[in-house]
Gaussian input, Z-matrix of N, CA and C with variables (Angstrom, degrees):
# hf/3-21g

backbone

0 1
 N
 C     1     B1
 C     2     B2     1     A1
 N     3     B3     2     A2     1     D1
 C     4     B4     3     A3     2     D2
 C     5     B5     4     A4     3     D3
 N     6     B6     5     A5     4     D4
 C     7     B7     6     A6     5     D5
 C     8     B8     7     A7     6     D6
 N     9     B9     8     A8     7     D7
 C    10    B10     9     A9     8     D8
 C    11    B11    10    A10     9     D9
 N    12    B12    11    A11    10    D10
 C    13    B13    12    A12    11    D11
 C    14    B14    13    A13    12    D12
 N    15    B15    14    A14    13    D13
 C    16    B16    15    A15    14    D14
 C    17    B17    16    A16    15    D15
 N    18    B18    17    A17    16    D16
 C    19    B19    18    A18    17    D17
 C    20    B20    19    A19    18    D18
 N    21    B21    20    A20    19    D19
 C    22    B22    21    A21    20    D20
 C    23    B23    22    A22    21    D21
 N    24    B24    23    A23    22    D22
 C    25    B25    24    A24    23    D23
 C    26    B26    25    A25    24    D24
 N    27    B27    26    A26    25    D25
 C    28    B28    27    A27    26    D26
 C    29    B29    28    A28    27    D27
 N    30    B30    29    A29    28    D28
 C    31    B31    30    A30    29    D29
 C    32    B32    31    A31    30    D30
 N    33    B33    32    A32    31    D31
 C    34    B34    33    A33    32    D32
 C    35    B35    34    A34    33    D33
 N    36    B36    35    A35    34    D34
 C    37    B37    36    A36    35    D35
 C    38    B38    37    A37    36    D36
 N    39    B39    38    A38    37    D37
 C    40    B40    39    A39    38    D38
 C    41    B41    40    A40    39    D39
 N    42    B42    41    A41    40    D40
 C    43    B43    42    A42    41    D41
 C    44    B44    43    A43    42    D42
 N    45    B45    44    A44    43    D43
 C    46    B46    45    A45    44    D44
 C    47    B47    46    A46    45    D45
 N    48    B48    47    A47    46    D46
 C    49    B49    48    A48    47    D47
 C    50    B50    49    A49    48    D48
 N    51    B51    50    A50    49    D49
 C    52    B52    51    A51    50    D50
 C    53    B53    52    A52    51    D51
 N    54    B54    53    A53    52    D52
 C    55    B55    54    A54    53    D53
 C    56    B56    55    A55    54    D54
 N    57    B57    56    A56    55    D55
 C    58    B58    57    A57    56    D56
 C    59    B59    58    A58    57    D57
 N    60    B60    59    A59    58    D58
 C    61    B61    60    A60    59    D59
 C    62    B62    61    A61    60    D60
 N    63    B63    62    A62    61    D61
 C    64    B64    63    A63    62    D62
 C    65    B65    64    A64    63    D63
 N    66    B66    65    A65    64    D64
 C    67    B67    66    A66    65    D65
 C    68    B68    67    A67    66    D66
 N    69    B69    68    A68    67    D67
 C    70    B70    69    A69    68    D68
 C    71    B71    70    A70    69    D69
 N    72    B72    71    A71    70    D70
 C    73    B73    72    A72    71    D71
 C    74    B74    73    A73    72    D72
 N    75    B75    74    A74    73    D73
 C    76    B76    75    A75    74    D74
 C    77    B77    76    A76    75    D75
 N    78    B78    77    A77    76    D76
 C    79    B79    78    A78    77    D77
 C    80    B80    79    A79    78    D78
 N    81    B81    80    A80    79    D79
 C    82    B82    81    A81    80    D80
 C    83    B83    82    A82    81    D81
 N    84    B84    83    A83    82    D82
 C    85    B85    84    A84    83    D83
 C    86    B86    85    A85    84    D84
 N    87    B87    86    A86    85    D85
 C    88    B88    87    A87    86    D86
 C    89    B89    88    A88    87    D87
 N    90    B90    89    A89    88    D88
 C    91    B91    90    A90    89    D89
 C    92    B92    91    A91    90    D90
 N    93    B93    92    A92    91    D91
 C    94    B94    93    A93    92    D92
 C    95    B95    94    A94    93    D93
 N    96    B96    95    A95    94    D94
 C    97    B97    96    A96    95    D95
 C    98    B98    97    A97    96    D96
 N    99    B99    98    A98    97    D97
 C   100   B100    99    A99    98    D98
 C   101   B101   100   A100    99    D99
 N   102   B102   101   A101   100   D100
 C   103   B103   102   A102   101   D101
 C   104   B104   103   A103   102   D102
 N   105   B105   104   A104   103   D103
 C   106   B106   105   A105   104   D104
 C   107   B107   106   A106   105   D105
 N   108   B108   107   A107   106   D106
 C   109   B109   108   A108   107   D107
 C   110   B110   109   A109   108   D108
 N   111   B111   110   A110   109   D109
 C   112   B112   111   A111   110   D110
 C   113   B113   112   A112   111   D111
 N   114   B114   113   A113   112   D112
 C   115   B115   114   A114   113   D113
 C   116   B116   115   A115   114   D114
 N   117   B117   116   A116   115   D115
 C   118   B118   117   A117   116   D116
 C   119   B119   118   A118   117   D117
 N   120   B120   119   A119   118   D118
 C   121   B121   120   A120   119   D119
 C   122   B122   121   A121   120   D120
 N   123   B123   122   A122   121   D121
 C   124   B124   123   A123   122   D122
 C   125   B125   124   A124   123   D123
 N   126   B126   125   A125   124   D124
 C   127   B127   126   A126   125   D125
 C   128   B128   127   A127   126   D126
 N   129   B129   128   A128   127   D127
 C   130   B130   129   A129   128   D128
 C   131   B131   130   A130   129   D129
 N   132   B132   131   A131   130   D130
 C   133   B133   132   A132   131   D131
 C   134   B134   133   A133   132   D132
 N   135   B135   134   A134   133   D133
 C   136   B136   135   A135   134   D134
 C   137   B137   136   A136   135   D135
 N   138   B138   137   A137   136   D136
 C   139   B139   138   A138   137   D137
 C   140   B140   139   A139   138   D138
 N   141   B141   140   A140   139   D139
 C   142   B142   141   A141   140   D140
 C   143   B143   142   A142   141   D141
 N   144   B144   143   A143   142   D142
 C   145   B145   144   A144   143   D143
 C   146   B146   145   A145   144   D144
 N   147   B147   146   A146   145   D145
 C   148   B148   147   A147   146   D146
 C   149   B149   148   A148   147   D147
 N   150   B150   149   A149   148   D148
 C   151   B151   150   A150   149   D149
 C   152   B152   151   A151   150   D150
 N   153   B153   152   A152   151   D151
 C   154   B154   153   A153   152   D152
 C   155   B155   154   A154   153   D153
 N   156   B156   155   A155   154   D154
 C   157   B157   156   A156   155   D155
 C   158   B158   157   A157   156   D156
 N   159   B159   158   A158   157   D157
 C   160   B160   159   A159   158   D158
 C   161   B161   160   A160   159   D159
 N   162   B162   161   A161   160   D160
 C   163   B163   162   A162   161   D161
 C   164   B164   163   A163   162   D162
 N   165   B165   164   A164   163   D163
 C   166   B166   165   A165   164   D164
 C   167   B167   166   A166   165   D165
 N   168   B168   167   A167   166   D166
 C   169   B169   168   A168   167   D167
 C   170   B170   169   A169   168   D168
 N   171   B171   170   A170   169   D169
 C   172   B172   171   A171   170   D170
 C   173   B173   172   A172   171   D171
 N   174   B174   173   A173   172   D172
 C   175   B175   174   A174   173   D173
 C   176   B176   175   A175   174   D174
 N   177   B177   176   A176   175   D175
 C   178   B178   177   A177   176   D176
 C   179   B179   178   A178   177   D177
 N   180   B180   179   A179   178   D178
 C   181   B181   180   A180   179   D179
 C   182   B182   181   A181   180   D180
 N   183   B183   182   A182   181   D181
 C   184   B184   183   A183   182   D182
 C   185   B185   184   A184   183   D183
 N   186   B186   185   A185   184   D184
 C   187   B187   186   A186   185   D185
 C   188   B188   187   A187   186   D186
 N   189   B189   188   A188   187   D187
 C   190   B190   189   A189   188   D188
 C   191   B191   190   A190   189   D189
 N   192   B192   191   A191   190   D190
 C   193   B193   192   A192   191   D191
 C   194   B194   193   A193   192   D192
 N   195   B195   194   A194   193   D193
 C   196   B196   195   A195   194   D194
 C   197   B197   196   A196   195   D195
 N   198   B198   197   A197   196   D196
 C   199   B199   198   A198   197   D197
 C   200   B200   199   A199   198   D198
 N   201   B201   200   A200   199   D199
 C   202   B202   201   A201   200   D200
 C   203   B203   202   A202   201   D201
 N   204   B204   203   A203   202   D202
 C   205   B205   204   A204   203   D203
 C   206   B206   205   A205   204   D204
 N   207   B207   206   A206   205   D205
 C   208   B208   207   A207   206   D206
 C   209   B209   208   A208   207   D207
 N   210   B210   209   A209   208   D208
 C   211   B211   210   A210   209   D209
 C   212   B212   211   A211   210   D210
 N   213   B213   212   A212   211   D211
 C   214   B214   213   A213   212   D212
 C   215   B215   214   A214   213   D213
 N   216   B216   215   A215   214   D214
 C   217   B217   216   A216   215   D215
 C   218   B218   217   A217   216   D216
 N   219   B219   218   A218   217   D217
 C   220   B220   219   A219   218   D218
 C   221   B221   220   A220   219   D219
 N   222   B222   221   A221   220   D220
 C   223   B223   222   A222   221   D221
 C   224   B224   223   A223   222   D222
 N   225   B225   224   A224   223   D223
 C   226   B226   225   A225   224   D224
 C   227   B227   226   A226   225   D225
 N   228   B228   227   A227   226   D226
 C   229   B229   228   A228   227   D227
 C   230   B230   229   A229   228   D228
 N   231   B231   230   A230   229   D229
 C   232   B232   231   A231   230   D230
 C   233   B233   232   A232   231   D231
 N   234   B234   233   A233   232   D232
 C   235   B235   234   A234   233   D233
 C   236   B236   235   A235   234   D234
 N   237   B237   236   A236   235   D235
 C   238   B238   237   A237   236   D236
 C   239   B239   238   A238   237   D237
 N   240   B240   239   A239   238   D238
 C   241   B241   240   A240   239   D239
 C   242   B242   241   A241   240   D240
 N   243   B243   242   A242   241   D241
 C   244   B244   243   A243   242   D242
 C   245   B245   244   A244   243   D243
 N   246   B246   245   A245   244   D244
 C   247   B247   246   A246   245   D245
 C   248   B248   247   A247   246   D246
 N   249   B249   248   A248   247   D247
 C   250   B250   249   A249   248   D248
 C   251   B251   250   A250   249   D249
 N   252   B252   251   A251   250   D250
 C   253   B253   252   A252   251   D251
 C   254   B254   253   A253   252   D252
 N   255   B255   254   A254   253   D253
 C   256   B256   255   A255   254   D254
 C   257   B257   256   A256   255   D255
 N   258   B258   257   A257   256   D256
 C   259   B259   258   A258   257   D257
 C   260   B260   259   A259   258   D258
 N   261   B261   260   A260   259   D259
 C   262   B262   261   A261   260   D260
 C   263   B263   262   A262   261   D261
 N   264   B264   263   A263   262   D262
 C   265   B265   264   A264   263   D263
 C   266   B266   265   A265   264   D264
 N   267   B267   266   A266   265   D265
 C   268   B268   267   A267   266   D266
 C   269   B269   268   A268   267   D267
 N   270   B270   269   A269   268   D268
 C   271   B271   270   A270   269   D269
 C   272   B272   271   A271   270   D270
 N   273   B273   272   A272   271   D271
 C   274   B274   273   A273   272   D272
 C   275   B275   274   A274   273   D273
 N   276   B276   275   A275   274   D274
 C   277   B277   276   A276   275   D275
 C   278   B278   277   A277   276   D276
 N   279   B279   278   A278   277   D277
 C   280   B280   279   A279   278   D278
 C   281   B281   280   A280   279   D279
 N   282   B282   281   A281   280   D280
 C   283   B283   282   A282   281   D281
 C   284   B284   283   A283   282   D282
 N   285   B285   284   A284   283   D283
 C   286   B286   285   A285   284   D284
 C   287   B287   286   A286   285   D285
 N   288   B288   287   A287   286   D286
 C   289   B289   288   A288   287   D287
 C   290   B290   289   A289   288   D288
 N   291   B291   290   A290   289   D289
 C   292   B292   291   A291   290   D290
 C   293   B293   292   A292   291   D291
 N   294   B294   293   A293   292   D292
 C   295   B295   294   A294   293   D293
 C   296   B296   295   A295   294   D294
 N   297   B297   296   A296   295   D295
 C   298   B298   297   A297   296   D296
 C   299   B299   298   A298   297   D297
 N   300   B300   299   A299   298   D298
 C   301   B301   300   A300   299   D299
 C   302   B302   301   A301   300   D300
 N   303   B303   302   A302   301   D301
 C   304   B304   303   A303   302   D302
 C   305   B305   304   A304   303   D303
 N   306   B306   305   A305   304   D304
 C   307   B307   306   A306   305   D305
 C   308   B308   307   A307   306   D306
 N   309   B309   308   A308   307   D307
 C   310   B310   309   A309   308   D308
 C   311   B311   310   A310   309   D309
 N   312   B312   311   A311   310   D310
 C   313   B313   312   A312   311   D311
 C   314   B314   313   A313   312   D312
 N   315   B315   314   A314   313   D313
 C   316   B316   315   A315   314   D314
 C   317   B317   316   A316   315   D315
 N   318   B318   317   A317   316   D316
 C   319   B319   318   A318   317   D317
 C   320   B320   319   A319   318   D318

   B1=1.4428
   B2=1.5389
   B3=1.3231
   B4=1.4519
   B5=1.5305
   B6=1.3520
   B7=1.4723
   B8=1.5166
   B9=1.2994
   B10=1.4262
   B11=1.5091
   B12=1.3548
   B13=1.4757
   B14=1.5357
   B15=1.3223
   B16=1.4493
   B17=1.5114
   B18=1.3211
   B19=1.4700
   B20=1.5211
   B21=1.3729
   B22=1.4890
   B23=1.5073
   B24=1.3065
   B25=1.4533
   B26=1.5417
   B27=1.3109
   B28=1.4705
   B29=1.5153
   B30=1.3055
   B31=1.5083
   B32=1.5060
   B33=1.3687
   B34=1.4190
   B35=1.5316
   B36=1.3839
   B37=1.4653
   B38=1.5408
   B39=1.3129
   B40=1.5115
   B41=1.5104
   B42=1.3343
   B43=1.4304
   B44=1.5194
   B45=1.3030
   B46=1.4453
   B47=1.5623
   B48=1.3218
   B49=1.4565
   B50=1.5147
   B51=1.2715
   B52=1.4522
   B53=1.5298
   B54=1.3728
   B55=1.4248
   B56=1.5038
   B57=1.3118
   B58=1.4611
   B59=1.5410
   B60=1.3547
   B61=1.4470
   B62=1.4939
   B63=1.3353
   B64=1.4484
   B65=1.5610
   B66=1.2896
   B67=1.4565
   B68=1.5311
   B69=1.3130
   B70=1.4587
   B71=1.4888
   B72=1.3185
   B73=1.4839
   B74=1.5223
   B75=1.3026
   B76=1.4381
   B77=1.5089
   B78=1.3533
   B79=1.4221
   B80=1.5386
   B81=1.1100
   B82=1.4704
   B83=1.4786
   B84=1.2850
   B85=1.4832
   B86=1.5136
   B87=1.3646
   B88=1.4872
   B89=1.4938
   B90=1.3189
   B91=1.4501
   B92=1.4967
   B93=1.2878
   B94=1.4386
   B95=1.5343
   B96=1.3149
   B97=1.4992
   B98=1.4865
   B99=1.3234
   B100=1.4674
   B101=1.5121
   B102=1.3237
   B103=1.4899
   B104=1.5031
   B105=1.3376
   B106=1.4022
   B107=1.5384
   B108=1.3255
   B109=1.4890
   B110=1.5632
   B111=1.3059
   B112=1.4558
   B113=1.5530
   B114=1.3005
   B115=1.4608
   B116=1.5590
   B117=1.3504
   B118=1.3968
   B119=1.5158
   B120=1.3211
   B121=1.4559
   B122=1.5132
   B123=1.3671
   B124=1.4272
   B125=1.5316
   B126=1.3161
   B127=1.4567
   B128=1.5269
   B129=1.3433
   B130=1.4515
   B131=1.4994
   B132=1.3273
   B133=1.4412
   B134=1.4901
   B135=1.2739
   B136=1.4641
   B137=1.5355
   B138=1.2974
   B139=1.4587
   B140=1.5236
   B141=1.3788
   B142=1.4656
   B143=1.5348
   B144=1.3612
   B145=1.4725
   B146=1.5305
   B147=1.3407
   B148=1.4883
   B149=1.5143
   B150=1.2982
   B151=1.4556
   B152=1.6005
   B153=1.2877
   B154=1.4665
   B155=1.5329
   B156=1.3356
   B157=1.4522
   B158=1.5480
   B159=1.3341
   B160=1.4676
   B161=1.4840
   B162=1.3504
   B163=1.4941
   B164=1.5166
   B165=1.3311
   B166=1.4548
   B167=1.5161
   B168=1.3342
   B169=1.4446
   B170=1.5229
   B171=1.3184
   B172=1.4711
   B173=1.5182
   B174=1.3778
   B175=1.4724
   B176=1.5303
   B177=1.3410
   B178=1.4244
   B179=1.5411
   B180=1.3164
   B181=1.4475
   B182=1.5423
   B183=1.3308
   B184=1.4852
   B185=1.4887
   B186=1.3478
   B187=1.4832
   B188=1.4990
   B189=1.3503
   B190=1.4513
   B191=1.5208
   B192=1.3722
   B193=1.4487
   B194=1.5343
   B195=1.3205
   B196=1.4403
   B197=1.5145
   B198=1.3290
   B199=1.4725
   B200=1.5044
   B201=1.3356
   B202=1.4046
   B203=1.5493
   B204=1.3135
   B205=1.4572
   B206=1.5428
   B207=1.3276
   B208=1.4810
   B209=1.5333
   B210=1.3521
   B211=1.4744
   B212=1.5220
   B213=1.3285
   B214=1.4709
   B215=1.5044
   B216=1.3130
   B217=1.4573
   B218=1.5490
   B219=1.3097
   B220=1.4469
   B221=1.5407
   B222=1.2890
   B223=1.4591
   B224=1.5228
   B225=1.3571
   B226=1.4219
   B227=1.4833
   B228=1.3209
   B229=1.4852
   B230=1.5340
   B231=1.3198
   B232=1.4657
   B233=1.5020
   B234=1.3094
   B235=1.4656
   B236=1.5124
   B237=1.3791
   B238=1.4315
   B239=1.5368
   B240=1.3198
   B241=1.4572
   B242=1.5265
   B243=1.3430
   B244=1.4552
   B245=1.5443
   B246=1.3466
   B247=1.4769
   B248=1.5407
   B249=1.3278
   B250=1.4629
   B251=1.4655
   B252=1.4022
   B253=1.4306
   B254=1.4906
   B255=1.3607
   B256=1.4483
   B257=1.5691
   B258=1.2923
   B259=1.4945
   B260=1.5449
   B261=1.2888
   B262=1.4637
   B263=1.5003
   B264=1.3529
   B265=1.4267
   B266=1.4715
   B267=1.3142
   B268=1.5027
   B269=1.5401
   B270=1.3051
   B271=1.4829
   B272=1.5292
   B273=1.3479
   B274=1.4956
   B275=1.4993
   B276=1.3689
   B277=1.5187
   B278=1.5452
   B279=1.3546
   B280=1.4517
   B281=1.5336
   B282=1.3455
   B283=1.4588
   B284=1.5169
   B285=1.3289
   B286=1.4525
   B287=1.5097
   B288=1.3443
   B289=1.4276
   B290=1.5683
   B291=1.3476
   B292=1.4573
   B293=1.4777
   B294=1.3391
   B295=1.4534
   B296=1.4936
   B297=1.3269
   B298=1.4534
   B299=1.5266
   B300=1.3048
   B301=1.4581
   B302=1.5274
   B303=1.3729
   B304=1.4213
   B305=1.5383
   B306=1.3043
   B307=1.4467
   B308=1.4957
   B309=1.3654
   B310=1.4530
   B311=1.5112
   B312=1.3184
   B313=1.4891
   B314=1.4925
   B315=1.3241
   B316=1.4826
   B317=1.5287
   B318=1.2668
   B319=1.4735
   B320=1.5313
   A1=109.34
   A2=116.36
   A3=122.36
   A4=110.44
   A5=114.76
   A6=120.62
   A7=109.75
   A8=115.94
   A9=123.17
   A10=108.89
   A11=115.48
   A12=119.86
   A13=108.35
   A14=114.72
   A15=121.75
   A16=107.60
   A17=116.49
   A18=123.38
   A19=108.10
   A20=111.81
   A21=120.66
   A22=112.42
   A23=119.02
   A24=123.91
   A25=108.93
   A26=115.57
   A27=120.82
   A28=111.29
   A29=115.15
   A30=122.09
   A31=110.30
   A32=114.16
   A33=122.47
   A34=112.82
   A35=115.59
   A36=119.67
   A37=110.05
   A38=112.25
   A39=119.08
   A40=106.53
   A41=123.15
   A42=124.08
   A43=110.18
   A44=116.88
   A45=122.83
   A46=112.66
   A47=117.97
   A48=118.27
   A49=115.01
   A50=120.23
   A51=120.58
   A52=112.71
   A53=114.04
   A54=121.33
   A55=113.68
   A56=118.24
   A57=122.28
   A58=114.08
   A59=114.49
   A60=120.12
   A61=115.33
   A62=117.91
   A63=122.29
   A64=109.72
   A65=118.70
   A66=122.65
   A67=111.41
   A68=116.04
   A69=122.05
   A70=112.93
   A71=116.77
   A72=123.43
   A73=111.97
   A74=120.80
   A75=123.43
   A76=114.37
   A77=112.91
   A78=120.33
   A79=111.48
   A80=124.24
   A81=143.38
   A82=111.33
   A83=121.36
   A84=123.45
   A85=109.57
   A86=115.20
   A87=120.69
   A88=112.52
   A89=116.98
   A90=124.62
   A91=113.80
   A92=117.42
   A93=125.98
   A94=106.05
   A95=116.81
   A96=122.41
   A97=107.89
   A98=116.30
   A99=123.83
   A100=107.95
   A101=116.09
   A102=122.11
   A103=111.16
   A104=116.48
   A105=124.17
   A106=108.62
   A107=118.86
   A108=119.36
   A109=112.08
   A110=117.42
   A111=120.95
   A112=112.16
   A113=117.46
   A114=119.67
   A115=113.06
   A116=119.33
   A117=121.81
   A118=114.84
   A119=118.57
   A120=124.54
   A121=111.66
   A122=116.16
   A123=119.31
   A124=110.20
   A125=117.92
   A126=121.65
   A127=109.62
   A128=115.85
   A129=119.97
   A130=110.22
   A131=115.83
   A132=122.30
   A133=111.98
   A134=116.98
   A135=123.01
   A136=108.29
   A137=118.00
   A138=123.20
   A139=110.35
   A140=113.96
   A141=117.69
   A142=113.92
   A143=118.45
   A144=121.38
   A145=106.86
   A146=119.15
   A147=120.22
   A148=112.37
   A149=117.73
   A150=127.25
   A151=111.05
   A152=115.62
   A153=118.90
   A154=110.28
   A155=115.00
   A156=119.10
   A157=110.93
   A158=118.90
   A159=122.21
   A160=115.22
   A161=117.65
   A162=121.44
   A163=112.92
   A164=116.14
   A165=121.36
   A166=115.76
   A167=116.30
   A168=118.29
   A169=110.61
   A170=117.99
   A171=121.90
   A172=112.61
   A173=113.43
   A174=115.45
   A175=113.36
   A176=115.71
   A177=122.34
   A178=114.65
   A179=115.93
   A180=123.13
   A181=113.00
   A182=115.44
   A183=123.23
   A184=105.52
   A185=116.17
   A186=122.96
   A187=109.17
   A188=118.74
   A189=122.57
   A190=107.67
   A191=115.20
   A192=118.06
   A193=107.31
   A194=113.69
   A195=123.95
   A196=107.89
   A197=118.58
   A198=121.33
   A199=110.01
   A200=114.18
   A201=119.85
   A202=110.59
   A203=115.50
   A204=121.72
   A205=109.64
   A206=114.61
   A207=118.66
   A208=111.57
   A209=114.96
   A210=119.04
   A211=116.68
   A212=118.35
   A213=118.76
   A214=110.87
   A215=116.95
   A216=122.55
   A217=109.60
   A218=113.81
   A219=122.58
   A220=110.75
   A221=118.89
   A222=122.35
   A223=103.92
   A224=115.23
   A225=124.86
   A226=114.47
   A227=117.62
   A228=122.26
   A229=104.79
   A230=115.33
   A231=121.94
   A232=111.92
   A233=116.55
   A234=119.85
   A235=111.19
   A236=117.97
   A237=123.01
   A238=105.66
   A239=117.20
   A240=120.27
   A241=112.83
   A242=113.91
   A243=120.03
   A244=113.26
   A245=115.19
   A246=118.14
   A247=109.84
   A248=119.49
   A249=121.99
   A250=115.20
   A251=120.17
   A252=122.54
   A253=109.26
   A254=113.60
   A255=122.01
   A256=106.37
   A257=117.21
   A258=122.90
   A259=108.79
   A260=116.79
   A261=124.11
   A262=108.47
   A263=115.73
   A264=124.30
   A265=110.88
   A266=116.74
   A267=121.39
   A268=107.80
   A269=116.53
   A270=115.69
   A271=114.44
   A272=116.50
   A273=119.17
   A274=111.91
   A275=116.21
   A276=115.63
   A277=111.85
   A278=118.42
   A279=121.56
   A280=116.59
   A281=116.05
   A282=119.75
   A283=111.10
   A284=116.25
   A285=121.21
   A286=110.51
   A287=118.25
   A288=122.84
   A289=108.72
   A290=115.99
   A291=119.62
   A292=110.05
   A293=115.08
   A294=123.51
   A295=108.66
   A296=117.65
   A297=123.63
   A298=109.69
   A299=115.29
   A300=118.18
   A301=108.72
   A302=115.80
   A303=117.18
   A304=111.75
   A305=119.51
   A306=122.14
   A307=110.04
   A308=116.35
   A309=121.47
   A310=111.38
   A311=116.77
   A312=121.98
   A313=110.88
   A314=118.21
   A315=123.31
   A316=105.67
   A317=116.81
   A318=121.39
   A319=109.15
   D1=129.53
   D2=-179.52
   D3=-74.74
   D4=132.93
   D5=175.98
   D6=-79.91
   D7=139.36
   D8=174.17
   D9=-103.71
   D10=92.81
   D11=-171.97
   D12=-134.11
   D13=162.78
   D14=168.02
   D15=-131.18
   D16=140.75
   D17=-172.07
   D18=-116.19
   D19=126.38
   D20=-177.98
   D21=-128.08
   D22=140.03
   D23=167.20
   D24=-91.90
   D25=150.62
   D26=-178.20
   D27=-113.14
   D28=165.00
   D29=-179.48
   D30=-98.15
   D31=-174.79
   D32=-173.29
   D33=-79.02
   D34=161.17
   D35=175.98
   D36=-74.79
   D37=169.01
   D38=-177.94
   D39=-132.36
   D40=138.82
   D41=-2.14
   D42=-67.93
   D43=141.36
   D44=-163.87
   D45=-68.27
   D46=-50.33
   D47=-165.81
   D48=-96.99
   D49=-8.10
   D50=-178.95
   D51=-116.21
   D52=93.73
   D53=-174.36
   D54=-63.41
   D55=-20.60
   D56=178.96
   D57=-61.40
   D58=-26.54
   D59=179.43
   D60=-83.01
   D61=-6.81
   D62=-177.59
   D63=-145.85
   D64=70.90
   D65=-177.77
   D66=-61.77
   D67=161.38
   D68=179.83
   D69=90.20
   D70=-175.13
   D71=-175.22
   D72=-72.94
   D73=-22.83
   D74=-170.00
   D75=55.01
   D76=47.20
   D77=-179.83
   D78=-58.99
   D79=134.79
   D80=2.92
   D81=-109.31
   D82=44.49
   D83=173.44
   D84=-76.57
   D85=154.95
   D86=179.83
   D87=50.39
   D88=49.65
   D89=-172.34
   D90=-134.48
   D91=173.34
   D92=163.03
   D93=-112.20
   D94=132.72
   D95=178.09
   D96=-123.99
   D97=136.88
   D98=176.69
   D99=-113.25
   D100=120.83
   D101=-179.61
   D102=-107.54
   D103=140.34
   D104=169.87
   D105=-69.26
   D106=120.46
   D107=-176.10
   D108=-63.48
   D109=-34.07
   D110=-174.38
   D111=-78.01
   D112=-40.60
   D113=-177.65
   D114=-99.17
   D115=-22.02
   D116=-174.69
   D117=79.98
   D118=0.33
   D119=-178.48
   D120=-82.25
   D121=147.75
   D122=175.49
   D123=-68.63
   D124=126.12
   D125=176.18
   D126=-85.77
   D127=-42.11
   D128=174.10
   D129=-165.49
   D130=164.33
   D131=178.42
   D132=-149.26
   D133=160.48
   D134=177.01
   D135=-140.54
   D136=121.03
   D137=178.86
   D138=-92.53
   D139=116.69
   D140=-178.28
   D141=-70.83
   D142=-41.21
   D143=-177.03
   D144=-139.76
   D145=95.64
   D146=175.05
   D147=-60.33
   D148=139.35
   D149=174.45
   D150=46.32
   D151=51.94
   D152=-174.94
   D153=-87.13
   D154=151.32
   D155=-178.15
   D156=-130.06
   D157=30.67
   D158=-174.99
   D159=-123.63
   D160=14.78
   D161=-178.53
   D162=65.20
   D163=44.60
   D164=176.23
   D165=-92.84
   D166=35.40
   D167=-177.94
   D168=-50.40
   D169=144.05
   D170=-172.10
   D171=-120.05
   D172=38.46
   D173=179.63
   D174=-88.95
   D175=14.96
   D176=175.08
   D177=-71.88
   D178=-170.79
   D179=-177.10
   D180=-62.90
   D181=134.55
   D182=170.72
   D183=-114.43
   D184=122.67
   D185=-176.62
   D186=-88.15
   D187=137.96
   D188=175.78
   D189=-115.71
   D190=125.78
   D191=179.70
   D192=-160.82
   D193=169.59
   D194=173.23
   D195=-106.08
   D196=133.34
   D197=-177.32
   D198=-153.61
   D199=156.38
   D200=172.90
   D201=-81.88
   D202=118.37
   D203=-179.28
   D204=-128.03
   D205=122.49
   D206=-178.44
   D207=56.60
   D208=38.80
   D209=173.85
   D210=83.87
   D211=3.76
   D212=177.38
   D213=-141.57
   D214=150.54
   D215=-179.15
   D216=-71.87
   D217=135.38
   D218=-175.92
   D219=-131.54
   D220=149.53
   D221=165.00
   D222=-90.62
   D223=121.77
   D224=-167.94
   D225=-120.23
   D226=140.90
   D227=161.98
   D228=-112.41
   D229=123.92
   D230=179.29
   D231=-112.36
   D232=148.23
   D233=-176.37
   D234=-150.10
   D235=124.99
   D236=172.42
   D237=-84.10
   D238=97.90
   D239=-177.94
   D240=-77.17
   D241=155.89
   D242=-179.67
   D243=-70.98
   D244=-5.02
   D245=178.77
   D246=-88.95
   D247=4.79
   D248=176.84
   D249=94.35
   D250=6.83
   D251=-179.63
   D252=-119.26
   D253=146.91
   D254=172.34
   D255=-99.75
   D256=122.92
   D257=-176.56
   D258=-105.40
   D259=144.28
   D260=167.47
   D261=-125.60
   D262=124.40
   D263=178.32
   D264=-122.79
   D265=145.93
   D266=171.76
   D267=-63.99
   D268=116.10
   D269=-173.62
   D270=-79.94
   D271=-1.22
   D272=174.36
   D273=-85.58
   D274=-26.56
   D275=-174.34
   D276=-145.09
   D277=-1.65
   D278=176.11
   D279=81.98
   D280=9.00
   D281=175.65
   D282=-60.32
   D283=130.11
   D284=173.72
   D285=-64.69
   D286=123.90
   D287=-179.53
   D288=-97.53
   D289=-52.25
   D290=176.22
   D291=-170.48
   D292=166.71
   D293=176.79
   D294=-141.51
   D295=137.44
   D296=-178.17
   D297=-130.78
   D298=130.60
   D299=176.62
   D300=-70.47
   D301=130.89
   D302=-178.11
   D303=-114.19
   D304=-5.34
   D305=173.80
   D306=-147.76
   D307=154.74
   D308=177.81
   D309=-105.65
   D310=-14.87
   D311=-176.10
   D312=-108.15
   D313=104.64
   D314=173.82
   D315=-108.98
   D316=127.58
   D317=178.27
   D318=-118.72

């Protein structure tokens, strides 16, 4: 059965740079959220950087593809995050598949 979903990246928490003013994870900032189109409810989400203070908003492109991961075919959502890591998540349920550092220089 085909899922009817829409996938969105989210931006940073506010106030942005002083984490002392907003303790905790600040869920669902700096995340990917998957919404059921028919109900509008969140099906799943993954937070890339809980309580971040470095402007790592993640509302950029999320790639949808099928790929072999850990020896089996998966439906994947991939994202080059602003924290320097490329993430692969199972796009049917949000399970973390892997993350790979793609840069050593973050400014």
